[in-house]
C-alpha positions in Angstrom: 108.8 84.9 17.0 106.1 86.3 15.2 102.8 86.8 17.6 99.1 87.8 16.7 98.0 88.5 19.7 94.4 90.9 19.6 95.7 92.8 22.8 93.0 95.9 22.0 90.6 93.2 22.5 90.9 93.0 26.0 91.7 97.0 26.4 88.5 97.6 28.5 89.1 94.4 30.6 92.6 95.8 31.5 91.4 99.6 32.4 88.8 98.4 34.8 91.7 95.9 36.2 94.0 98.9 35.9 91.5 101.6 37.5 90.5 99.0 40.2 94.1 98.1 41.2 94.7 102.0 41.5 91.7 103.0 43.7 92.6 99.9 45.7 96.5 101.3 46.3 95.0 105.0 47.0 92.6 104.3 49.3 95.1 102.2 51.3 97.6 104.6 51.0 95.4 107.1 52.3 93.8 105.0 55.5 96.5 103.1 56.0 100.1 105.2 54.6 103.6 103.4 54.7 105.2 101.3 57.3 108.5 103.6 56.9 111.7 102.2 57.9 114.4 103.2 60.0 116.1 106.1 57.0 112.6 107.3 57.3 111.1 107.2 60.4 114.6 107.7 62.6 115.7 105.1 65.2 118.6 103.1 65.7 120.5 100.0 64.2 122.6 98.0 65.8 124.9 94.6 64.5 126.2 92.2 67.0 128.1 88.9 66.1 127.8 85.8 69.0 130.7 82.7 68.3 127.9 80.4 67.2 124.5 80.9 65.9 122.2 83.2 67.1 119.0 82.5 68.5 116.4 84.8 67.1 113.8 84.2 69.5 115.9 84.6 72.8 117.2 88.2 71.3 113.5 89.6 70.5 112.3 88.3 74.1 115.3 90.5 75.6 114.0 93.5 73.6 110.6 93.3 74.9 111.9 92.4 78.4 113.1 95.7 78.5 110.3 97.7 77.3 110.6 97.7 73.6 107.7 97.0 71.3 108.8 98.6 67.5 111.5 96.7 66.6 112.8 94.0 64.1 115.7 91.2 64.3 117.0 89.7 61.7 120.1 87.3 60.5 122.6 89.5 58.7 125.2 87.7 56.9 125.4 84.5 58.7 123.5 82.8 61.5 125.9 84.2 63.9 125.4 87.8 63.1 121.8 89.9 64.0 121.2 93.3 62.8 118.5 95.1 65.3 116.4 98.1 64.0 114.2 100.2 66.3 112.4 102.8 66.1 112.6 105.9 68.1 110.9 108.6 67.4 112.3 110.2 70.7 115.5 110.9 68.8 117.6 108.8 71.9 120.9 108.7 70.3 122.5 106.6 73.2 120.1 103.6 72.9 122.3 101.8 70.7 124.8 101.3 73.6 121.7 100.7 76.1 120.4 97.9 73.8 124.3 96.4 73.5 124.6 96.7 77.3 121.9 94.3 78.0 122.8 92.2 75.2 126.3 91.8 76.3 124.9 90.9 79.7 122.9 88.2 78.6 125.8 87.0 76.7 129.4 88.4 77.3 130.7 87.0 74.3 128.7 89.4 71.9 130.5 91.3 70.1 129.5 94.9 68.5 130.2 95.3 65.1 128.3 98.7 64.1 125.7 101.2 65.6 123.7 103.5 63.2 121.8 106.6 64.8 119.1 108.2 62.2 117.3 111.2 63.9 113.4 111.8 63.6 114.0 115.1 61.5 116.6 113.6 59.1 114.4 111.0 58.4 111.8 113.2 57.4 114.0 115.5 55.3 114.8 112.2 53.5 111.1 111.0 52.9 110.5 114.6 51.4 113.4 115.0 49.5 112.9 111.3 48.1 109.3 112.1 46.9 109.9 115.0 45.6 112.9 113.5 43.4 110.2 111.1 42.2 108.2 114.2 41.0 111.2 116.0 39.1 111.9 112.3 37.3 108.2 112.3 36.3 108.2 115.7 35.1 111.4 115.4 33.0 110.0 112.1 31.5 106.7 114.2 30.4 109.1 116.8 28.6 111.7 114.3 27.0 108.8 111.6 25.7 106.4 115.2 24.2 109.8 115.9 22.6 110.8 112.9 21.2 107.6 111.6 20.0 104.2 113.3 20.4 102.0 115.0 23.4 99.7 112.2 23.5 102.5 109.8 24.1 103.8 111.9 26.7 100.7 111.3 28.2 100.3 107.9 27.7 103.6 107.2 29.5 103.3 109.5 32.5 100.1 107.8 32.9 102.0 104.6 32.4 104.5 105.3 35.2 102.2 106.7 37.5 100.0 103.9 37.2 103.4 101.7 38.0 104.4 103.6 41.2 101.2 103.9 43.1 100.8 99.9 42.7 104.0 99.0 44.0 103.1 101.9 46.9 99.8 100.5 47.5 101.4 96.9 47.3 103.8 98.2 50.1 100.9 99.7 51.9 98.2 96.8 52.0 100.9 94.1 53.0 102.6 96.9 55.2 106.1 95.7 54.0 109.1 98.4 55.3 109.4 101.3 53.1 113.2 102.4 53.0 115.2 104.2 51.0 116.5 101.2 49.2 112.7 100.7 48.0 112.6 103.9 47.1 115.8 103.3 45.3 113.9 100.7 43.5 111.1 102.6 42.4 113.4 104.9 40.8 114.5 102.3 38.9 111.3 100.9 37.9 110.9 104.1 36.2 113.8 103.7 34.2 112.6 100.3 33.6 109.1 100.9 32.3 110.0 104.1 30.6 112.6 101.9 28.4 109.7 99.6 27.3 107.6 102.3 27.0 109.9 103.7 24.5 110.6 100.6 22.6 106.7 100.6 21.9 105.8 103.6 21.2 108.9 104.3 19.0 107.2 101.3 16.9 104.0 102.2 17.1 105.0 105.6 15.6 106.9 104.0 12.5 104.1 101.7 11.9 101.5 104.9 11.8 103.8 106.2 9.4 104.4 103.6 7.1 101.2 101.4 7.0 98.0 103.2 5.1 94.7 102.0 5.1 94.5 100.2 8.6 92.5 101.4 12.0 94.4 102.7 14.9 93.5 99.7 16.9 94.9 97.6 14.1 98.4 99.5 13.9 98.7 99.1 17.3 98.3 95.6 18.1 100.4 95.0 15.3 102.9 97.3 16.9 102.3 95.4 20.3 103.1 92.0 18.7 106.0 93.0 17.0 107.9 93.8 20.0 106.4 91.4 22.3 109.6 88.7 22.0 111.7 91.6 22.9 110.0 93.0 26.0 109.3 88.8 27.3 112.4 88.2 27.1 113.9 91.5 28.9 111.6 91.2 31.5 112.3 87.4 32.2 116.1 87.7 32.3 115.9 90.6 34.6 113.2 88.6 36.9 116.2 85.9 36.8 118.5 88.6 38.4 115.6 89.9 40.8 114.6 86.8 42.2 117.7 85.2 43.1 118.6 88.7 44.6 115.5 88.1 46.9 116.1 84.6 47.9 119.9 84.8 48.4 120.5 88.5 48.9 119.6 88.7 52.5 117.1 91.0 54.4 118.7 94.0 53.7 117.8 93.9 50.1 114.9 92.0 50.3 112.8 94.9 50.0 114.6 96.5 47.1 114.5 92.9 45.2 110.6 92.9 45.9 109.9 96.3 44.6 111.7 95.5 41.6 109.9 92.0 41.0 106.8 94.0 41.2 107.9 96.8 39.5 109.0 94.3 36.3 105.5 92.4 36.2 103.5 95.8 36.3 105.5 97.6 34.1 105.7 95.0 31.7 101.5 95.2 31.9 101.1 98.9 31.7 103.8 99.3 28.4 101.5 97.1 26.5 98.0 97.9 27.9 98.6 101.4 29.6 100.5 103.2 27.3 98.1 102.0 24.3 95.0 102.4 25.8 95.7 105.7 26.7 96.8 106.7 23.0 93.5 105.2 21.5 91.7 106.9 24.4 93.1 110.6 23.1 92.0 109.2 19.5 95.4 109.1 18.0 95.3 109.1 14.3 98.3 108.9 11.3 98.0 112.7 11.0 100.0 113.1 14.3 102.0 111.1 13.3 103.0 113.0 10.4 106.6 114.3 9.9 106.2 118.2 9.2 107.2 119.8 5.8 110.1 122.4 6.3 109.0 125.9 5.7 109.6 127.0 2.0 109.6 123.5 0.9 106.5 124.1 -2.0 109.4 126.4 -3.7 112.0 124.1 -4.0 110.6 122.3 -7.5 109.8 125.9 -8.8 112.0 126.9 -12.1 
């Protein structure tokens, strides 16, 4: 399928949109922060089972009446299984037993399936190590793309990845969605997905800069984006089909994971088209940048 879309004609509008989203995201992260889930904030998780369909509103009332205010009650798997998450910064490891006791008093047939406890110290360590891991991943990507292509491509790739991650974090901050280990895993997956798309686009731009003469850089970039567009759209569409199935039918436990990935695929597809190409043009990429260096001594090869 051949496209002839003048992507770079709208690059100023795209830059304004990206900068606006980044400013809003950073402002929200600075003012509101993230709504850390149990994995990072510390607390207790209790899974119980009822003989019949559980009345979640009744369970929530029991939690409130017993002095709990920071908790989450959802179905887990079937409508008779209930998952309760309770934030607890004091690190009370007996909290799960206390909650199960008053649940069983209300319904003696309540069955305990599991209790998990995460201390606040462990939660903060997971948060710090997860953030460090993300920064290390971005740094390694910068080195790889600089070695594989050229430093201007490396700057464009890292700018696109940082753009994607910040916007996802911003949306989680604005809407106060739970940020837990599954969302962090989704962010790392988004980095890999977006990088793959960026590498494909960058490779085609490099090939066209080396193979086509007499064209302006903007025209070569446009041609490259159109040549890779069908592949980008097909990959994004098929990935989104799976992610929407996970979002709607995968249950509450992976809702945040699939939600972050859906946003990441949409934003990553946009950034591989506009952020990377915009950075290359802003850095004044030329055909000389793409020239293959001649090995030393080549001028003597033709001497008799």
